[in-house]
N, C-alpha and C positions, 0 to 999 in steps of 0.2 A: 660198629659194622663188622661182621665176621668175614673171614678170608674168602668164602665162596658166596657171600650174599651180594645181590645186585639190586639196584634201584631202577625201576622202569616206569616211564610216564609217557603220556601222549604228547603230540605236537610235532609238526615239521613237514617240509617239502622242498623240492628242488627240481632242476631240470638243466639241460644243456645240450647243445647240438655240436657243431664244429666251429672252428674259428677261421675268420678270413683275415687277409693281410691288410686290407684297406677298409677304413671306416667310411660310412656315408657322410653326408653333410652334417656339420655340427648342429646340435639341437640345444634349446634352452635347458632341457632336462632329458636324460636318457633312462629315467627310472620307470620300471614296470613292476607289476605284481602278479605274476602268472599263477601263483598258488594262494593268493589272498594274504591277509594280514597275519603276522606272527601272533600265536596264541600264548597268553601268559601261562607259564608252567606253575601249577599249584604247589609243586615241590620247591620252586625257587631256584632251579638249576639252569635249565635251558629252554628258551622260548622257541617254538617251531611252528610252521604252518599246520593247519588242520590235516590230520591223516598220517602224520609221521610220528615216530617214537624214538626215544633214546634209551640206552642202557649204560650205566656206569660199569665198566669192566675192570677198572684199576683205580686205586686211591692211594695217594701219598701216605707213607708211614705204616701201611699194613705189611704183615709178614709175607715174604715170598717163599717159594718152594725150596730155595737154597738156604733158608734161615736168615737171610738179610731182609732189609726193609725196602719197600718201594721208594726210590729216591724222589725228591721234589723237583719242581720246575720242568715238567715234561715239555719237550719242544719238537723239533723235526722228527718225522717218523715215516716209515714205509711199510707196506704190506706185501708179503711174499706167499706163494703157494706152499702148503705143508702137506701132510699125509691125509688122505681121505678128504673129509670136510674141514680140515684144520687150515688155518692161516697163521703165518708168523709175522708178528709186528716187532720191528726193531725201532726203539724209541730213544731219542736223545734226552739228556738232562742238563739244563743250562745252569750248572752249579759251580761257583767259585770256591776257593779254599776257605773263605770266610763263612760259607753257608753250611756249617757242620750240623746245624739243627735239622737239616733235610737230608742228612747223610744216609747211605744205605746200611751203615754199620749200627747195630743196636746199641743204644745208650752211648752213641758216638765213640764206641770202643771197638777197635779192629779185633775180630776173633783170633785166637792163637792159631787156629787151623787155616786162616786165610793165606793164600799163596801170594805174597807180596811181589814176587818176581814177575807176575803178570800185570801188575799196575805200572803205568808209565811214570808216575811221579808220586811215590808213596809217602815221601817225607822221611826225614831221619833226624836224629839228635833232638827228639822232642817236638819236631814240627808236625803240624796237622797234615794229614794226607790230602792230596787233591782228590776230589770226590765227583768231578764231572765224568761223564761217560754215557753208556747206554744200558738199557734193560730190554729184555725180550719177553713178549707175551705171546703164548700159543693159545689160539682161540678157536673153538669149534663153531662155525657159522650156522650149522644146522641145529645143534643143541643149545646154542647161545650161552655157552659156558667157557670159562677160562680153564684150559687143560694144565698149563704150567706157566710160571712166571719166575724170572731169575735175572741176576746181574750178568751182563755179557761183556762189558768193558768198563774200566775204571782207571783213575789216576790222571785224567785229562782235566781241562779247565773250560768251563762255560761252553759246553757242546750245544751249539745253537741249532743249526739245521744240517743238511747233508743231502744225500741223494742215493736212490737205488741204482745198482749197476746191472747190466743185462745178464751177467753171469751169476747173479744171486747173492750179492753182497750189498751192504749198506756202507756208504762213506760218511763218517761222522766228522764234523768240522769244529775245531776250537775257534772261539770268537776272538780272544785277545791276540793281538799281533806283536806285542812288545813285552810280554811277561816272561821273566826268568825267576824261578823259585829260589829260595835261599840255598838250596843244595846245588844250584847252577843248571837245573834242567829248564831248557827253553820250551815255551808253549807258543801256539799259533799255527798248528799243523792239522792235517787230516789223518784219519785212521780208518782202516778197513775192518768191518765186522761181518762175519759170515751169518747169513740167515739160517740159524740152526735151532733145532728143538731139543738139543742134547742136555740142556740145563747147565752148561759149563761156562765159566768165565774164560774169555779169550785174552791172549797176550796183546797188549797195546803196543803197536809198532808204528811210529810216525812215517807218513808218506812225504818225506822231505822234498822230493822233486816237485810236488804240487805247490810248493811255495810256503813261506812263513809270512802271513799277513792276517788281517782281521777277516777270517773266513766266515762265510754264512752258509751258502748252499752250493751243491754241485748237481750236474745232470749229464748224462752220457748220450751221445748220438749212437743209437743202436746199429746204425749202418757202418760206422767207422770205429766205434769205441773211443772216440775223442771225448775228453772230459771238459765241460765248461763250468767255470767257477765264478761266483759273485763275491764282492767285497763290501762289507757293511761299514762304509765310511761315506760321508757326504761329499768326498772328493775321490771316491774309489774307482777302480778300473773293472773291466770285464776280462777274464782270463780264459784261456783254454790250455789243455795239456794233451800233447800228442804222445801216446805211449810208444816206446821203442818196439814193444811186443804187446799185442792185444791182451788185455786182462792183467798186465803187469804194470802197476802204477809206481814202481820204484825206479824206473828208468824211462826217460823221455824228455821232451822239450816243453817248457812253459812259455806261453805267449800272451800278449795283450792286444785287444782290439783297437784298430785305427779306422777312422772314417776317411775313405780315399778322397783326396783333394781338399781335405779340411783337417790338417794335423792339429793335435791337441784340442779337439772339439769339446765344447762344454755342452753336454746333453741334459743338463739339469733343468733348464728353462726357468731359472730363478729370476725374480724381478731384478732388473738392472744388469742381468747377465749379458755377456757379449754375443751369445748365440741364441737363436730361437728355433726350435724344432717343431714343425707342424705335424699333426696326426696324419698318418697314412702315407707320408712321403718316404719312398724307399731310398736308402743311402747305401752305395756299395762300400764294402769294408774289406780290410786286409788285416794282417797280424804281424807283430814284431816280436822278436825273441826277447825273453826276460831271463837273464842269466844269473843274477844274484839271488838265487832262490832262498837262501838262508836269511837274507835281509836283517842283519843284527840291529840296524837302526830303524827298523819298521818303516822303510821308505821305498818299497817296491812301487807304490802308486806314484810317488814323486819322480822316480827314475823313468817309469813308463810314460807319464804325461810329458815329461821333458823331451822324450824321444818321439812323441807324436800320438800316444795312446789317448783315447777318448775318456772323458770324465763323466761318471754317473753319480746320482744322488742316492746313496745307500742301497746298493744292489743287495736284495735279500733272496726271496724265493725264485727258483728257476725250474721250468718244467718243459720237457720235450713232448710235443704232441702234433699230429698231423703234419710232420715234416719240418716243424719249426720249434724254436725255443721261445718261451714266454718268460719275461724277467720282470719281477716286481722291484721297482725303485721306490723305497718306502716314503721318502719325503721330497720327491721331485715335484716340479711344477711351480708356477707362480704363487699358489696358495700352500705349497708344501703338503699337498693332499695325496701325493703319490703319482706314479706313472707305471705303465706296463709297456715294455718294449718287446718287439718281435724280431728275432734273429733267425734268418733262413739260411742254413749252410748249403754248400754245393760248389760247383765250379765257379759260379758267380754268387758270392755271399752278399746278403743285404740285411740291413737293420732298418726298422721303422718304429715310430712311436704308435703303438696299437691303441692305447687309451691314456688320456690324461684327464681324470675326472675333475669337474668343477664343483662349486659349492652346492649345485643343484643335483649332483649325481650320486649321492649317498656314499659311494666307496671312499674310504679314508684310510690312507697309509697301509696299503696291501703289503703283506709279509710273505709267509709260506703260501704256496698255491699248489693245486693238483689238477689233473685232467680226469674228468669222468670217462668211463669206458666208451660213451657215445660222443665224446669230443668236447664236453663242457670244461670250463675252468671254474674251480672253486677257490675263492680267495679268503685267507685268514687275515683279519685286520689286526694291526699292531696298535698299541696305545702310545703315542708320542707326546712330548711336552706341548707342542703347538696346539694339539687337539685333545688335551687331557680330560675334557669334560664329555667326550664322546664315549658311548658304550660300544665295546667291540662286537662285531658281527661276523658271521660267515656271509659272503656275498657271492652271487653268481653273475656271469656275463654271457650274453647271447652272442650269436655270430656277428650281428651288426652293431655290437657294442652296447646293447641295452643292459642295464644293471638292476638286479633285484636282491632282496634279502632272503637268506635261507635260515639263519639262526641268530639268536641274540643271547649273550651271557646274561642270565637272570640272577646270578649269584654274586657277581663282583664286577670290577672293571678290568679283570684279567684278560689278556689277549688270548685268542685262539692260536693253535699251532699244530703242525704235523698232519694236516688233512690228507687222507689217502683212502682209496676205495679197495675193497676186497676184489680179488681177481674176477669173480663172477658178477661184479657190479651191484651186488645187493646191499652192501653195507658201506657207509662212509664212517671211517674212524677219525677222531680228532681229539686233541688235547686242549684242556683249559688250563693254561700254564700255571698261573699263580694259585689256582685252586687245587692243583695237584691231581687232576682228574683226567682219565682217558675214557672216552665215550664211543659207543657204537650207535650210529643213527640209521634207521631203516624207514622205508616208505615207498610210495609210488613214484620213483625218480623220474620216469619219462612221461608220465601222464600229465601233460600240460593242458591248461584250459584253452 
């Protein structure tokens, strides 16, 4: 496949309205099929409902415009407005130092011209460089072509998800919370990447005040610029960061969420757990300060829980829409099928369990998620050990909690990641992580049967 060649095929559909804070009465099954069955893709890549189409816009290992290779394991991603009909996709790569076979460096050799000073942890004394980070794709949504593609941040470790900031930046999050490289460089931080089309690698500077832990995703409240952060541990916390100055994430206070009247609440709903949280019940919340941001023992969650912070089951994707944050907890619930919590900020902040799917509800282990321009949530399914025989899908959820299928991986059991819409709402971009693909999906998004 050549640099500017693209594969297009038919199939797909979706829809979504707005989200409500309370679900109606529980049902045996909340599964619906507003666009009909998924149609098998003759190319064996992506199954979609009739009337939709996909285009592969990036593929692992191909040469980018900076002479480097498209890194593997694309994960979290966001779409920003560019010039004219162009959009800018900033995309994570969940690569550890051992994944040199998916490195951006040709033949696993760092070019002599490469500016090592911009890498966070380049490696010395014969060590392999850290190759996690981000790449940027500039795409023309009218011509349906990639304008340019380049490496935008490198030297970090297993950049899983992140979040778009109101001021036009992507916060990329390292997943390891306890990794220190041989040269003494600590990992487990967030980094800021500007949504730029200039083709240049940016210097990786850790945002240490956002804490050192097993980061997954972040989202900003556009009304306050307060940053909310998830932790990918089955005993993790939900954090927020209050910047001292709007837009400056280097100074401020990190806090953890507490359920008022129920200190150290367990929100996982595991079988045999001490707490049971019902769908739709609003719980008032408050926040406690977390001061040991560096957490050399990787114990922020233990400190916070001891002080009264609530415990979540692998907080992963987080998205702000319609005045609330929606949070995917990947293996919460009695069947470890996942949960979606809803946090509504304001003078009186509340948290509720928006959705806890059952075995009849299709949705399994939600991870990254995004909001469609008309208010829908699109959920990327993860693939976890408890449900290893499931085929990952993109799922949708209606305002009253109905669940439907939007897409299915026809190529492998790789998870979906990084779903995000173009600003005009015409294209849904998504990654097929293990397959090393980034796709653009088009179709009659709001034409529901």
